[in-house]
N, C-alpha and C positions, 0 to 999 in steps of 0.2 A: 838454527832457523833464523832467517832474517825477516825484518818487518817490511811491509810494503803498504802503500796507500791505496784506497779505493780508486779504481780507474774507470772513467766514463768511456764507454765503448759505443761505436756507431751502431745504429739500428740497421744492421746489414740485411740485404735481401739478395737472394740468388739472382744471377743474370736473367734478364727478360728478353725474349725474342722480339716482343712488341709491348708497347705501353697501352694498357686498356684505358680508354676514355669514353665518356658518354656525352654526345653532342646534343645541345638544345637546338632543334631545328624548327620549332614552331614559328611560322610566319616568315621564315628565311628562304631565300632562293636556292633551289637545288636543281642541278642539271643531270638528266639521264639520257644517254644516247644509245640507240639500238632497238630492234624490234624482234626480240626472241623470248622464249619462255623464261630464261634467266633474267632478262631485263624486266619482264612482267612481275616476277617475284620481288625484285629489288624495288620496283615501282610501288607495289603494295606495302612493302616494309617502310619505304620513305614517306608514302602518303599517310601512314598511320601516325607519324610524328607531328603532323600538322604543317609540314613544310609547304611552301609554294613550289610545287614540283613541275618542272618544265621537261616534258618528254619529247625527244626528237626521234620520231618513228618514221623515217623516210619510207613512204609507200605503204605502210601497214598500221596506221593509227587506230584502226578498228580493234586491234589486239588489246588496247588499253581502254576501250570505250566504257567498260564497266566500273572504272575507278572513280569517275566523277559523280559521286553521290553524296547527298547530305552536305556536311561541312568540309568534305575532302576537297582540297584545292589542287587539282591536277590540270595543267595546261598542255594540250596535245598539239604538236606541230608536225604537219605532214611534209617534212623536208629534212634534209641532212643538217647536222649541227654545223655551226660556224664559230670561229674563235671568239667573236664578240658575244656569243651566247653565254660564255663563261664569266663575263664581267660581273663582279659582286656576288658570285655564287658562294655559298657556304662550303659545299662539297660538290664534286663531279663524279659521276659513275657512268661506265659504258660497258656494253657487251657487244664487242665488234670482232669480226673474223679477220678482216684484212690487216695484215701486220703494219703496213704503211699508215693506214688510218689510225690504228692503235697508237703508234708512235706520235702521230700528229696531234691526236687528242691529248695525250699525256703532256706533250710539249706545250700545247696551248693552255692547259690547266695550270701548269707550273709557271708559265709566263704570267698568268693572271693571279698567281699566288693562291691557287685553289687546291686543296688536298684532293687526290684523285684515286679512284679504284677501278680497275679493269677486271671484270668478272672472270674467274678461273685463270688469271694471269698474274700471280703474286709478284713476279719480278718487276711489274710496272706499278705496283700499288704503294701509295703512301699510307693507306690504312686498310684494315680488313673488317669484314662483317663476321661477327661471331655467331655461333649457334645459340639462339635465344630461349631463355625460360621466361615467359611473359606473365608476371603478376603485377603489371604496371599499377602504381608507380614503383613497385619492386621488380627489378629487372636483373637477370643474371645472364652474362654472355660468356661463352666458352670459345676459345680460339686455339688452333693448332698451328698458327702462323702459316696457314695455307698448305701445310704438309699433308694433312689427312682430314678433310672435311667430314667424311663419314664417321671417323673416330670421334670427332668433336660432337657430332649429332648423337652418337651412342652415349657419350658422357652426359649430354643434355637430357636424354631420356631418363638416365639414372637420377639426375637432379630433379626432373619433373616429378618423379615418383616420390622423392623425399620431401618436396615442398608442397604442402597442402594448398589447394586453390584459394582457400579462405584467407591466406596471408595477404592477398591483394587488398582485402577490406581493411586489414590492420595497417597496411602501408598507407592506404588512403586516410585512415584515421590519424596516423602520425602527421601527414601533411596538413590535415584540418586543425589539429590541436597545437601544432608547432607555434603559431602566432601567439597563443595564450601563454605558452611557456616563455617565449621571448619577451613578452610584455612585462613579465615579472622582474626582468633585469637581474637574474640570479647569477651568482658566481658559477664558474665552470663546474665545480664539484657538485653543486646541487642540480644543475641542468643535467649532468650525466646521471645523477641518482634517479631523476625522473625517467629518463629514457631507459635505464636499466630495469626499473619497475615495469615500464611499458613493454619492453622486450620479453621480460619474464612472463607477463600476463598473456601476451600474444602467442608465445611458444607453448604455453600451457594449454591454451584453447584455440589453436590455429584455425579451426573450421568454423568457429562461432563468429558472427558479425558483431563487432564492437558497437556499443550503444551509449546513450548519454549517462547511464548509470556507471559504466566503466570509466568514462571521462571524469565524472564527479568523484569516484573512488580514488583514482590516480592523483587527482589534484588535491584531494584531502590528505592523502599520504604525503604528497609534496609539501603541503603546509605544515604537517607534523615534523617532517625532516627539517624544514626551514626554521621552525620555532626552536628545535633542539640543537640546531647547528651553532657551534661555538667557534668556528673558524679552524678547528683542528681536523686533520684528515683521519685516515685509518690505516691499519697494517694488516696484511694477510700473509701468513706463513704458508707457502705452497710446496707440496711435495712434487718434484719434477720426475720422480721415478728413476729407474736405474740407467736410462739413456734413450731407449726406444720411444720416440714421441707418441707412438700409437698406444702406449701404456698410460698416457695422461688421462686423468678423470675429466668428465665434462665440467665439473665444478672448478677444476684447476684451469681449464681452458677459459672459462668465463672470467676467472680472476685475472688471468694474463691479458684478456681482451679489455679489461676495465682499468688496468694499471696506469698510473701516471709515471711511476718510476719503478724499475725492476732492479733489485740488488741480487745478483746471482753468484753462485759458487763456480769454481773451476770444473766441478764434476757435471755441471749442467750441459747437456749436449746442444750443438747448434740447431739440431732439428726441433728441439723443444722451444728454443727462442724464436724460431720461425713462426710459431703459432701465437706469439705475443702481439699486442696492439702496436702497429707500426710507429705511432707517434710517441710511444712511451720511451722515456730516457732510460738507458741501460748502464748499470755500473757493476764492474767486476769487483767483488769483495772476497775473493776466494782464499782458501788456505791450501797449501800443498805440503804433503808429508815431508818434513825435514828440509823444506824449501821456503821461498818467500811466502809470507802469509800476512793478511790484514789482521791486526789485533782484534779480538772479540769485543773489547771495550770500545774500540773505534767504530765497529759495526753497530753496536748498540746505540752509540751516540748519533750516528748518521741516520739510523732508522727513525729515532725520535725527532731529530731536527727536521727531517723532511716531512714527517707526519704533522708536526706542529705548524708547518707552512700550509696545511690544508691538502696535502697530496695523499693519493691512495698509493701506498708503498707495498709492493709485492716482494716479499723476501723469498726467493726461489732457491730451494735446496735439493740436492740430489737425493734420490730415494724417498724416504718418508721423513718429514722434518722432525718427528718425535723420536727418531732412532739415531742416536749419536750425532745429532745435528745442532746441538747447543741451542735448541729452540727455547728451552726453559729460561736461559739467561736473557734472551731477546724478549720473551713474553714478560718477564719481570721488569725489564727496562721500560716497556710500553705501559704496563700497568702503573708503574711509579710516576709516569708522566701524564697519566689520565688519557692515554691513547687507546681507542678501541682496537682490539686485536682478535683476529679469527685464524683458525687453522684448517687448512685443506690437506688431509692426509694423502699420501702417495703410495704407489707400489714400492715396497722396500727392495733394496738391492738383493737381499736374501731371497725374496720371492722371485725376483727376476732371474737370479742365477739358477735356482732350483727348476724353474720353468724351462730355461734354456737346456738344462741337463735332461729334461723329461722326467724329473723325479719329484716326489713329495718331500717336503721338509720333515714330515712325520710319517711313521709306518707302524701299524699296531703290532707287527711282529718284531720291530727293531727299536722303536723310539716312543716312549710314553711321555716325553717331555721335550720342549724346544727352548733353547736359551741363546740369547744374543749377548755377546760380550765384546769389549773393545780390547785390542792389543796395544793400545796407545794411550798412555797416561798424559797428564798435563805437562810432565817433564819430557815426554817423547819416548819413554822407555816402557817396558812391560809393567802394567799396574801391579802393585803389591797386594791389593786387597781382593783379588779374585778368589772365589771359593774353589780350591783345587780339588776337593772331593767331588764337587759337582761337575768340574771339568772332566773328571775321570769316570763319571757315571756311564756305564756301557749302554744304558737304555735311554740316553739323551742324544738329541741332535744339537750340535753346538755350531753357531755361526760366529766367526771371529772377524770383526771389522778392523781395518787398518793394521794388519798383522805382517806386512811385508818385511819389516826390519826386526820384528820381535818373535816370529814364529818359532825359531829354534829354542829360545828361552821358554816359550809356552810349552813346547814339546817336553823339555826336560822336567819342568815343574809338574806337568800333568802325568807323565809316566811315573815320576816319583810318588805321585799320589795314587797310583794304581791303574792308570789308563793303559790298555793293551797297546803295545807299539804297532801292532798290525791293524789298528783301527783305520778304516778307509777315510781318506781326506782328499778334498778337491779344492784347488786354488782356481778361482775364476777371475780373469782380468777383463774389465770393461763389459760386464754382463749385459746382455741384450743388444749390444751395439754391433755394427757391422764388423768391427775389428776384434770381437770377443775371442779370447783364447783361454784355454784351461789346461790344467795338469792334474791328473788323478794318480794318487799314490797312497802309501800308508803314511800315517803321521810320523813314523820313524824316519822316512826318507824324503818327505815333501819339503821341509825347510831348505835343504841343499839344492833343490830343483827350482826354487823360485826365480833364480837368475835366468831361467829359460823364458820367462815372461818379459814383455816389453818393459823398459825401465821406468816409464811414466804411465800414469793412469791408475784407476782404483782396482784394488785386489781384495777379494773376499775369500775366506777359507770356510768350507763346509766340512764338518767333522762328525763322523758317526756312522753306525752300521746301516742307516737308511740310505747312505750314499754308496753302498757296496756295488750296486750295478754299474756305476760310473767307473769304478776301479776294475771291475771284471771286463768291461768293454775295452778299457785302455790297455790292460795287461792280462789277456786271457790265459797265457801260460802260467803266470804267477798265481792267478786265481785258482787254477787246477791244483797247483802244488799246495796252496793253503787249504783247499778242500780235502 
């Protein structure tokens, strides 16, 4: 096994069809050309932003007559648009039928350096209008890049149902209280701590209107945090689960969203990292079986050094951090340095593999006990101190981690201790991931078949009579002979 150094990785994001942006249009000139129902809807939307909206409704200005009310600034022009109308505009929008006029409008807008949108003609558009969920100042926009607006609207409806209307009031409270937070001139860590408290309170009671008591309570908590702050950061050990990002807990997602730096293992799937805060720095500190690995002592030192700088360090581990994840050593290093450390458990690889098989890890007819063991010692070989009588227990379900290279030795020792060679055993590669593969056999034959699995990636072995259905499904003829 060779040593490797922690590697800073890019905060990668999947390709985007368009870049979502939010324009500040209050008081700015916006041009809208056309006299159609589509143009009217765009006029209502643009007027709601406080823009100085100039509508060129040649021959049909009465269609827009109801817009000029209160503080809405809509200027109706009963004529066709002209190129000079686009000068100094923030954006330009048109709903036009004539192809030549569309091309002329687009050319004039681009000549003036104005982003342009032509309703229902995405090939001419510099930007698109998304389907909106309006809790202003909280706004969510959904875009399908013009491919399927109705689909976008259906998604918007789903989000509407998920976001209580009361969040509008909390978003407004955030805008109102922000100057007081800024006036304290706090370091980033403390500012973020305040807004995490705020978000937690808002999401706990989204329908309630925030009041001065809430403000006083939050700022009192901020004062307590500020008084106790010694410049050090904190560490959170987070279980990334076996690979499927949908198996992350809500608490794990919150930790990823609040991280300054994420130190992650090779076993963490890209889908999980996609849910992390975009601005967080990411560092690969993984270990590969019998391959290049970062020394655990180096990881411990890195965690502490980053936390001492005031960072929130998320140590992201595959499965559950407390199951063969060396969490104990990292916790001890943090405690020795006086760094606060928290643990967010995750779905274990064993649970994920059993769920993929559609089986329980225990069964009252077959397994009264569940045991997790490692097939990989500090030296990389089969551990000497396993309780082989326990491994041979016919009424136990045994999950063997990191057993790819040592399963044959495990088989020999366990059978010598009394394990039935015909005990069902299932090897699961990349459990819960799209490329998951598995082999069901008996423990007598499984070690020789591990070569059928992909050469890289995590492999877990489930051993015991609770997993007999997997063997029966994979080898029905053999199962009848055994019966």
